Structure formats: structure tokens, C-alpha cells
N, C-alpha and C positions, 0 to 999 in steps of 0.2 A: 282708749283710743291712742294710736301712735302719735308721737310728736309731729306737729304739722311741718316743721322744717325737714324732718326725715322723710315724711310722706311725699313732700314735694320733690325732694332730691331723688328719691327712688322713682317717682313717676316720670320725671324728665329723663332719667337714665334708661328706663324701660322703653320710652318712646324712641330712643336712639338705637336700640338693638334690632337686629334683623329677626325675621319671623322664626327661623329655625332655632336661634338662640332663645328667644322668648318661649317657644313651644317646649323646649327642653326644661326650662325653669318651671313652667306650669305643670309639666308632667312630674317633675321631682317633688313638687308641692301637692300632688294629687288633686289639682284643681279640676272641677267639673267642666266639661266642654260646653255645658249649657249655663255657666255662671252668668248672672244678670249684671255684668259690669258694663258701664256706659263708656268709660274712657280710662286712660292710664292712671288717673287719680284714684278711681275706684279700685283698680288693680293693685296699686301701691298700698292703699288702706288695707285691703284684704291680705296682702302678702306680709304685712307687718302686724297682723293679728297674732296673738300668742300661739294659737293652735297651728297656724300655718308656719310660724317660725319653728315650732317643735318638729314639724315634718321636714323642714329644711335642714335642721340640725341632725336629724336622724340619718340623712343620706350623706353626711359630711365625712369624707375620709379622715383617717387618723391625723396625718400631717396638718391638714387644714384645720381640723378641730383643735389641735394643740396651738396653732398659730392664732386662731380666734380667741381661745381662752387666755393666752398670754397677753393679747392686746387688751382684752376686757379687764383683766386683773391689774394691768399697768396703766389703764385709762389712756392708752395710746392707739397706735395704728398697727395693723397686722404686718407680718414680715413681707417684704416685696415679692418673694417667690409665690406666696399664697394669695396675694392681693387680687390678681385678675380672676381667680376661681371663686373667691369669696364674694367679690362684687357681682360676678355672673350668677351666683347663687342667691342674690338679693339680700345678703346679710350685712354688707358694708357698702359705704359709698365708694366712689372711684379713688379716693385718697387712702382707702383702707381703714377708715374709721367705722367701727361697728355702730349700727343704728341703735338708738336708745333702747327700743324694745328687745332687740337682740342681746344687748349687754345685760339686760335684766334676766332674760332667759338663761344665758350662759352663766351668769353669776349665781343662779339658783342651782346649778348642776355641779357635780364633782369634776374637778379638773382631770382631763384625760392625760395619760402618760405614754410616752413612746416605749416600745418594747424591743427587746433584743432578739434577733433571729437565732434559732438553734441550728444544729447541723442539718445539712440538706442531702447528705449522701447516705444511702441505705447500705446495710451489710449484704454479704453474699447470700446469706440465708433469707434475709428480707426480700432480696431481688427474686429469688426462686419462689417464695410465697406470693409475691406480687404478681408474677407471671401466671401462677396457677389461678389466682383470683381473676386475672384478666381473661384467661381462657374460659373459666367456669362461668363468669358473669356474662360474657358474650354469648355462650351457648344457652344459658338460662334465659337471657333476654330474647334470643331467637325463638325459644320455645314459647315464651309469653306472647310474642307477636304472632306466631303461627296459630296459637289458641285464639287470640283476639281477632284474627282475620275471619274465623268461622263463627266465633261467639264473642261479640264485643263485650268488653269488661264493663261491669256496672260502676258508675261513679256516683257516690252519695253526695248529699248537699254540701258537706264540708270540702268536697273536692277529692276525697280519699277513695281508695279502692273499696268496693263493697265486700263485706265479710264473707259472703258465700263464694265469690270469685277468688278471694284470697285463699280460702281453704281449698278450693278446687285446683288452684295453681300449685299449691304445696302437695296435694294428694297426687297430682299428675307428674310430680317430679320436676316441674318447671322452675320451682324456687325451693331453696333449702328450708325456709321457714316463713312465717307471716311477715316478719320484719324485712326479710330479703325481697319478698314479693312487693311490698310497699315501696322499698327503695328503688327497685329496678323499674317499676311502673313510673315513678316520679322521674327517674333518670331518662326514661324513654320520652317523657313529655318535654323535659328540658332540651333534649337533643332533636326534637321534631320527628321522632319515629312514631309517637302516639299523639293524638290530638283530642282534647276534650270536646265532646259534642253533646251538650246538655247533660243527660244522665248516663252517658256512656263514654268509654275510651275507645276511639277508633284508630286503627293503624293507618298511617299516611301513605301516600304513593311512594315516598322515599323509604319509609319503613318496610313496605312490601318488597322493594328492590333490595333493601339491606339484608334481609334474612337469607338471600341466596348468594350474597357476595362472598368472596374468599375470606377466610377467618381473619387474617391480618388486616385486610382492607376494611372489613366492617368494624373491627376494633378501633382502627385509626380514625374512621369517619366519626364514630361516636365520641372518641376522645377529643377530636378537634372541635366538634360542636359543643361538647361540654365546656371546653376552655372558652369558646366564644360566648357562652351563656353566663359565664361567671359575673357576679356583681362587679361594678367598675372599680371599687376599692381593692379588689383582689388582683387586678390586672396591672401590668407594668407598661411603661411607655412603649416598649418594643414588642408588645403583644403577648408577653408571657404572663406569669403570675408571681406574686410576692412569695416570700418564704412561708410555707404552710404553717410553721410554728407561730406565725404572727397573725394568722387569719382571724383568730378570736377577737382581736383588738381593732379590726379594720374600720368599724363604725362605732366609736365609743359612745355616741349619744343615742344609739338605738338600743333600747332595753331588750328587744327581741332578737338582736343580732347574734348573741352567743349560740342560741339554738340553731339559727340559720347557718352560722359558720360550721357548726357540728355536722349539719346535713351535707354541706359541701365537702367537708373532710371525708364523710362517709362515701360520697360519690367517688372521690379520688381513690380511696382505699379499695372500694369494690371493683373499680375499673382498672386497678393495677397501676395507677398513676402515682400513688403514694404508699409508703409503708405506714402502719398504724402510728408510729412515732413521729411521722412528718418527713422522713427521708424520701428521696426521689430515686427510683430505679433508673438505670442508664438509658432506657428507651424513653423515659419521660423528661429527662433533663433538657434535651433540645426544645421540647415543648415549653418548659418553664422559662426558657430564654427567648421564646417567641417563634421558634422554628417548627419543623415537622418532627414527628416521633421517629425514633431509630428502630424501624421494624426488624432490621437484621438482629439487633440486640435482643428484642423480644422473641423473635423466632427461634433463637438458640435455646430458649427455655420451653417452648411449646411442644406438646406431644406430636409425633409424626402422624399425619393423616393417611388413611388407607382408601383405595378406590375400588376394592373388591369385597364381595360378601359371599357367605355360604348360604345357599338356599336348601332348606330341610324338607323332608317328607311330611312333617307335621304342619306345613304351611307357615313356617317361620323363616326369617332371614337373620343371620348372625353377622354382624360387622365386627371384625376382630380389633377394631380401633376406631377412633373418630373419623367419620366420613367428611369429605369436603362439603360445605354447606349446600351447594347446588345439588349434589347427589342425595344428600339427606332429605332436602325439601321435596325432591321429586319422588323418592322412595316413600316418603310419608304421605304423598298424595294418593297412593294406592295400597298402603299398608299402615297399620297402627303400631307406633313404637311402644313396646311394653316395658322396656327398661333402658336406662342410659348409664353406662359405666365404662370400664376399659373395653368391654365387649357389649355392644348394644343389640337388643332383640326387637325385631319387627314381626308383626303377624298379619298375614293376608286373610281376608274373609270375603264372603259374597258382598257384604255391604261396602267394604272399603274399595273393592274393585269396581262395583257399580258406581260409586261416587267418582272414581277416576274416569270412567268411561263417560259419565254424564258431563264431566268437566272438559272433555275433549280428547281423552286418550281413546285408542282403539285396541283391539286384541293384538294386532300386529305391533303397534308401538310399545305396548306393555312388554310383549315377548322380546322385542329388539332391545329394549332398555335393560331387562333382566339378564339376557344373554351376555350383554356387554360388560356387566359388572359382576356376574356370578362366576365363582370358581368351581361350581359343581353343576353347571347347566340348570335347566328348569325341571324339577322333579315332576313325575307324572301326576300326583294329586294337585299340584299347583297348575299344571297345564290344563287339566280337566276343569278346574275352577274358572280359569280365564276363559276357556272355550264356552262353558255353560253360561257364564255371565254375558259374554258377547252375543250368544244366540238369543238369550232372553231379553237383552237390552233393547228397548224400543218397542216392547210389546204394547206399551201405552204411549201415545203421542199427545203432546199438549201444545196447542198453538192458538192464535187469535183468528177469528173470521172477519169478514168484511164489515160486519155490524159492530165490531169492537168487543164481542163476547169471546170468552175463552171456551175452547172445545177440547174434550178428551176423546181421542179416537183409538180404536184397536181392531186388529184383524181377528181377534179372539173374542167372540160375543160373551163367553163365560167370564173372562177376566173383566170385561166392561160391566157385566151384571154384578160381579163381586164388588167393584168400586161403587156402583150405584147404591148398594145396600150396606156399605161399610159405615157403621155408626160413628166411627172416629172421624169420618170425612163429612159428616152432616153440616158443620159450619161453612163448608164451601158452597152449599146451595146448588149442588149438581142436579140437573133434571134431564130426563131423556128428551132428545130432539133428533128423531130419525135414528140413524145408526151411530150416534155419538151422544155424549153427555155435554151439556152446556151450562155456563154460569156467568155472572157479571163480575166475579172475583178475578183479579189479575192473573195472567198466565204464570207469572213467576211464583205467586203464592200457591197456586194449584200444583205447579210442578214440584215444589219443595215439600208440600204436604204429602203428595203421593210418594216422593222419594223417602221421606221420613217414615212413612207407613210401609216401606220396603217393597214398593211396587217397582217393576222394571220400566221406568219412564224416561222419555227423552223429549227435549224441546224441539219443535219443528218451525221452520219459517213459513211464509205465506204460500210457498210452493210445495210444502210438505217435506222438505229436505231437513234431515237432522242438523242441529246447530249446537255447538258447545255453549254451556252457560257457566257463569262464574258466580258462586254463592258468596264469595268473599266480600265483606263490607269494607270499603277503603275510603278514607277521607282525603280530600285534595290537600296538597301542600299549600299552606297559606303564609304569605309574607306578613310579618307584623306590620300593623298600621303605623306609619310614621307620625311622630308627635305633631309635626307641622301640618299634616293632613287632618289629624283629629281636632286640632284647635284652629283650623283655618277660619271658620265663621266667627269665632270669638275674637281672633286677632284682627280680622277685618272690621269688626264693630268697634274695637278699641281704637284703631287708627282713624276710623271715620269720626268717632266721638272726640278725638283729640286733634282733628284737622284745624288748621289756622295757625297764624304766626304769633298771636297775642296770648302766650301761655300765662303771662302775669294776670291778665284779665280773667282768664278761665280759672286760675287758682283762687283769685279773690272771690269770684262768684261761688266757688265751691266752699270756701271758708264761711262765707255769709250764709249759704244754704244750710250748712251743718249747724251754725249758731241758731238759725231760725228753728230748725227741727228740735234742737235741745232747749229752746227758750233761754239761751245762754246770755250772760252779761259780757259785753265786749267793749273794748276801747276802739273807736273808729276815728282814724285820722283823716280829716277832710281838707282838701286844697281849696282855699278861698280865692275869689277873683283878683285880689291884690297881690297874690303870690305867696301870702302867708298860709299857715295851716292851723287848724284847731282840732282838738280832740274832744269827742263826745262819748260819754259812757252810756251805752244803750242796752236795754233788754230787748234783743232782737225778736220781732214778732211777725214780720212778713217780708217777702221778697218777690218782686214782679214788676213788669213794665219798666225795667231799668232803674228801679228805686228800691232802697232799703227802708223799712218802717220799723220803728221801735220807740219804747218809752225812755226818755232822757232821765237817768237816775238822779241827776243833779237838780234839774229844773222841774222834774215831775210833769213833763209835757210829752205829747206824741210828736215825734219828728219823722220827716221823710227826707231821705238823703239820696241824691242821684249817684248811681254807681260810678259814673264818669268822673265824679269829684272825689271819690274815696281813694286815698293814697295807700292806706294799709289798715289791717285789722289785727288786734292783739287780744287774746283771751284774758279775762280777769281771774286771777287765782281765787 
């Protein structure tokens, strides 16, 4: 149990702090929002528990950890510059004296040491390599997000990417290897481009917009968000970051920190913000100082983009260089990219064009787009494929009727009959109902089941007019819950439980309650009517009705003392 004087001092200090400050402290100590605390004395007792202190020490930045350690070893107070932060962390009193339980915890740990920063300037070769990594990682992440828009990534219980999806991303060329896939998915979550949704990773609204943004803009957006997401000890007062060669020592009391620091170094290296040795390329140095990246410096190293392609007679398209993201995304909505290198290859098929038309393209819009970007016009085989798909598209129509059922309609009875007897579609429960097929399954499910079975299907509204549909699964951008909001109920309960001006009486009652619970022997100082005082050594046994009951260890009799007459209580060692 923490020393009662420390517990009381911390409780009084907590009561004077505002809700936002208190909520940040509770969040740093990983306190449950449903903690059964009644007042600030309960809070102080819990925060001075060794397990809670360990959590508080784990989030202590290096400079404050060194200051606290020096104060404990010298049995003094912490340096003035660290005093407000350590008091705010609930580890010292307002004067900078470490609480007794904190001193014990720090004394049992190895003393942290300050580290010297290494060189922060990268060489010319390192700059070129960092720019290549920046370009490659941005392109790979875009591929991962485009894949996840159509097929959400599996998220296993540990929060990692599922093995099958990891292999799939590597096989599709979206990631160089399994480690790169894991790192980029993790980076996408840190930057808000992916969001965990139970057992899946979903692309967010901002992630969906990000994939079509110009290359330099999407790199810069992710870079800024990555910096904003850095742990507090890596950040500087001006909004930048500390020397990367010192990141490993940022949280000396956190045994898991070295591996976490390694992950943040890996983010920086992969995104072209750092060289492997910790140097910073010229476009990243303004960010390290709290400013915006120097996109002109980065752009000097990036490959030139092309906005024209070659359409081939074999239904392929060749891009002689990297396409601007917006062109690449639209082209991939109607063709499958087969390779990505200096020259990327895309292939058109009946299925890829059907998917584009289902998503809202028309034969005319496809032709117009391809004519705009093609250096070779539209070859006859591709023109034929576009026309054939447009003519067949809508042979099956899916919509909802007035009774809430889904109907499948067609002007071709033979096609409708084929759907009715298709064994692969039996789970839909389609039954004949006049000139259509009907089911209670949702229209979206029926539509995509037919599309996956390669039927020329289109969604229609209540008037029978075709409407574009979006199969992409997107998660809303969610602002993180503020600590003050998460702990609002708990903080209200603490303030209500500590209401009143007589904190001395409240503290006395708490001390007596703890003594009764422990059946402890205590010295009770009682004020007598004549103004004198007398001390009784009691084994506390009951508290209620404004009175303390206990056996007098000296006279061996039961005594009942009014709380109003008790001046102080002292535990007996």
C-alpha cells in the first residue's frame, strides 16, 4: 500500500487538475474507463500501485526518466525543467519529490543514460536510394489499397495481416515480400488510409481518395500523417522529430520500446524519410524541423510520368513509364494490370470491361478515355470487345420490387432459364414469379453473385433505369476518441465523490475505513473536552454512524470514539 502522506498529496493534486489533464494521465496509465473508483483518494491509491507506476514509467521520455532517476539516487527533487511534467505524470509531488512507491520502482531499475545524436545528413547515394524507396513504397501502397477496396484484407486475432492475403499481395506484385506487405499495411493503418474493422482491414474514405492523388501529393500526405502519429518522445517542441539515431533510447523504462523504435525506423526508411543509417534526405529535413517536405527536392529524383499508352491488337495496353495515379486507377478499372516495371502491361477482357460498365462506365466513355490516352488509337479487336460487352450488358436486370423482394428480369427467356437452373446460384433461392425470378436475398448480393458467375447483369432503380453500383468496401474516416470524452463518466464520479470543502475529514474517514478493513492496529489521537488530547491504541473493528469502534490494546476493552473528536490516526508498525 502506498504511503498515506503520498496518497493524500496525490489525491489533492488530482482534484485541482482539469479534466483534460486528468484524462491524459489516466490514458497514459491505461486505466479502464469503468474503474470502480469513488473519489480522488481511490484514484491516488490506484495510481501509486506498483503496476500502475510501471506503466507510468514506461511512457516517460528519456530526459524526464534521467531527471527522475537522478532525484531518486540523490534522495532529492527532480530538476526544475522536468518538474511540471513529472508531477503531471503522477510520479512526483508539486515540489518535485518522487513519491515513495515511485522511488522504490525507479531504484529497482537500471539508470537510464542520455545518448549522443549521430550525423543527420545522408549522402548523395543515400538520397537517391531513399527517393527510389519513396516512389516504390507509394506505388506499392496504392496497389495494396486498390486490392483492399475490392477484397478487404484479412486481419487475424493478433492484429496482423492474414497469411493468405500476405502471399496474395506478394504474388500480385503489390509488395516485394511478406515483410514489406506487413510493414506497408501497418503504415497504412498508422496514417489512416486503412482501418481495422473486426477481422478485416478496410480502406478509409481518405485512403480511397489518396490512391488517385498525384504521386508527390500522396507521398507527402502519408509522410505528414506518419510524423503526426509518432510517439510523443520522438517529437520535438516545434513539431518535428528528434535525431533518428537516438530513437532507440526514447523510452528507457519500456522494455518493449527497442522493437517499437525499430518499427518506426523501418517506416521512415521505407517511406524515404530516412536512410538506413539514420541520415535524412533533403526533402525530409524540413519535416524533421517541424515544416513541410521539400517536394521539389524529392521530385528531382523521381522518374518522369507518362500520360500516353500503346494499345495493342492482343487486347493489351503498354505504358512506357509510370502513369499518373489518376490515369492508372481509371485504366485499371477496365483492364487488369499484368506487370509493373519501367513499362507496365494492362490486359482488357470481357470480365474487366463488364466490371467497368457495371460500375458506371459506358461504351462511349471507355472509348473516349482510351482515345485520349492512346498513341495508337483503338485497335479493332478491342473496339469489338467494347461493343460486344456494351450490347450484352444489361441482358439481366436486378432490382427491388414494392414488397421488398429482389427480382431478376430479362428480355431473353433463355438467359433467365439458364439462371434459374444454375446450380452455383442455388444459395440465392431464386424462384420463378411470372416473367421474372424472385428472392428475399438483397439486390446487391444477387447482383454480384450473377456478375461473379459472368452473367451480363446491371442494377436498376424502381423505374427500371440502369444505375451504377460500387462494389468497393470503404470505411468512414473516424476521428480518435478524445481521452476527456472516454473518461468523462469516471471523472464526473471522482469529482462528485470528492465534493465538499472538508478534505481533512474525508481523508480521516478513508484512513479509518482502510484500518477497519485490514483489522489494523492504529494509534488514534482524540481531542478531549478540556482541550487536551489523548492517544488510544486500538484494533479497529467497525466504522459507522459517525463513530469508530475498536478494542483498546492497553485496557483490553471495547471503545467507541466519535469521529468528530478524532484529531489524527497513525498506523502502528
